[in-house]
N, C-alpha and C positions, 0 to 999 in steps of 0.2 A: 382505396376508398370504400368504406363499408356502408356509408349512407350518402346519398345525393341530396343536397339541400339548395333550393333556389327560392328567390323572392322576386316576383314580377307582377306589376299592376295590383298590388295589395294582396296577392295570393302567394302563400308559402307552400311549396311542394316538397314533401319529404319521401324519399324512396329508399327502402332497405335494399342494398345492392349485393346480395349474397344468393343469387339464384341457384348457384351450384350446391348450396346447402339448404335449399327451399326457403331462403331468406330467414333461416334460424339466427337467433341473436346470440353472439358471444359477448364476452366482457367488453371488448373494445367497441363493439357496436352499441351496447347498452350505454356506455360512457358518452359516446358521440350523440346518441339520441337525447340524453339528459342535457347535454350542452346546447343542442338545437332548441329544445323547449324553453330553456332559460333565455336564449338569445331572442326568441320570438316574443317572450313575455316583456322584454325590454325594448322591443321595436314597435312603436305606435303605428307604423305604416301598415303592418300586417292586419288584414281584416278577416281572413279565412285561411284554413290550413287543409291540405289534402295529403293524406298519408297512404302509401301503398307499398307493394313489394315489386321487385324487378321480375320481368318475365311474365308468363301466363299460367304458371302452375301453382304458385303460392303467394299469398299475402305475407304470411309469416308462420312458420311451423313451430314457433315457440323457442325455447332455449336450445342452444346448440349443445346437445348432451355429449358429443364427442369432445368438444372443446372444454366442457366442464368436468369431464371424467377425472377422478382422482385429485381434484383441486379442493373441493369443499364437501363436507358431509351434509346431509339434508338438514341436520340440526344447526350446523354452522350457517347454512344458507338462510334458514328461517330467522335465526338470531340477528343476522345482519341484512335482512331484507330491505330493499329500497322502499322508502316511505311512499313514493309516488306510484308504486306498482310496476308491472312489467313494462320495460322500455321507457320508464320514466313518465308514462302516459296513463296507464290503466286506472290509477286512482288519484291522478293529479288534480288538485283543487285550485291551484294558482294560475292555471292557464285559462283565461277567459275568452280567448279567441275561439270561435267555433271550429271544430275539427270534423272533417269528412273522411270516413274510411272508404277507400276505393279497393274493394276486396276482389282481387283478380284470380283467386284460387283458394288453396287451403288456408284456413285460419284456425290453428290448433294450439292448445296450451296457452302460452303467453301471447301468441298471435290473436287468439280469441279474446284474451283479457284486454289487449289493446283495443280491439274492436269495441268491446263493451265500454271502454273509456272514451270513445268518440261520441259526437253528438248526432251525426247523421251517417248512415251506412248505406252504401250502394254496392251491390254484389253482382258479379257475373253469375249466370245460370249454373255454371259448373262448380261454383265455390261451395265449400262445406266448412262446418264449424264443429269444434269439439274440445273437450278437456280430458285428454287421455292419460293424465298423470297417474291415476290409480293403477293403470295397466303396467306401469314400470316401477311401481313401488314408491311413487312420489305423490305430491298433492299440489293443487293449483294455489300456491302460496302468495302469488303476486296479484291477487284481486279476484280470482275466479270463484273461490268458495264464498267470498263476501258479496260480490256483485250479482252473480247470476240469480240467486234466490230473491234479489230485490228487483230484478228486471222481468222475471217470468214467474208463473205460479210455482210454489215450492215443489210439488210433485214432479213437474217437468224438470226443474233444476236438479232435484235429487236423482232422477233417472239418468241425467247426463253425467253428473258428478260421480256417481257410484258405479257406473258401468263403463265410462269412457266413450259412450255412444256418440257417434258423429251424426250431425243433422245436415240436411241439404239447405241451400239458399232459400228455397221455397218454404221449407219448414221454419227456418229462422224468421222469415218474414211473417209467417202465420203466428209466430209467438211474439211478434212485436220487436224483434231484435234487429231487423233490417227494414230500411225505408223503401228501397227499390231493388228489384231483381230484373236484370236485363241480359240479353245475349252479349257475349264478350265483345262483339264488334260495336256495341252501343254503349259500352261502359264509360268511355271517356266523355262522350257527348252528354250522357245523363249526369255525370259528376259535374261537368261544366255548367249545366243548367242550374244545379243547386248552388254552385259557386256564384253565378251571376245573380241569382235570386237573393242570396245573402248580401252581396255587394250593393244591391239596390236599397238595402235598409241602413239606417244610421248605425255606424259601427259601435258607438258607445251604448246605444240602446240594446244591441245584440249582446254585448259583453254583460250589461246589467241583467238581461234576461237569463243568461247562462249562470251568472253568479247567484241570482235569486233561486233558480231551480236547484242548483247543486247544494247550496248552503241551507235551504229551508225544507228539503223533502222529508226530513225526519222530525220536524218540529210541529207542534200543534198549530192549527191554522191561525189563531189569534196572535201567537208569538211570531210566526213567520211573517204575517202581514205587517207587523210593527217593526220588524228588523230594519235598521238603517245601514244598509250595506254600502261599502265605498263606491263600487261601480254604479250602483243605483243613484247615489247622490251626485256623482260625477256626470252622469247622463242628464239628470234633471237640471243641472246648473250649466250645461254646455251651450256653446253657440249653435250646435246642431239642433238643440231642442227648440230654438227659434227659427232656424232655417227650414225645418220641415213644414210647419204651418204656413210660413211665408211663401214657400214654393207652391204649396197647395192653393193658396189664394191667388197666386200669380199664374197658375196653370202651367207650371214647368216642373222639370225633374229637379229634385233637391241636389245641391252640391255639398256633399258631406265633407267635413274637414277632420272629423274625429277629435274635436275639441270643443 
């Protein structure tokens, strides 16, 4: 088993199980991750996702270069790159369920690309992030070159991309790439706090918010405001849209149905 996948109480937990390879992703693992995201997209019961790596050393060290050696040239890899980015997640636009990255160690190359594709990032103090591809004659083709300059100032992005520089969890937080940095012993508790806070919100509202942010960030304000997105319309027409105000009037917690 290369990836552990469970769903319990509306929470999907995805763990890359290759600790002996620093949770580097080979082709079989990439295929399994793609399957998991598609399965979650079809499961209306899932309201939040937590992705992490096995062990305490690495979230994901990127592509497994030993497994990939002599299989594809760099040009072949680029020409047949996965449309959704590294791990099927880095640039995925169809996954509207919020994704929390539980970063328990190194997040390098594709691992960092996956982190950038998540909505909320909680990192252990010893975690670090980087795109070292240029150091080995490669490039961050699965989202890194595209996404990092959109998430941090260009000079910071170029410094990391062109040198392979690794940054600490504290630095990543100061750049706005990480929400929380905590001691390793507090990692699970902090992630679970985020999970519960998301579950307190109407699931269709959360999906609509994510779709709106992802689909409109490159549009002019007036065009973005008028865009009639499917998830937005679904949330506005849902039973939950009535349940929220009703629960507020009745001074009770809302009972979300996700419909």
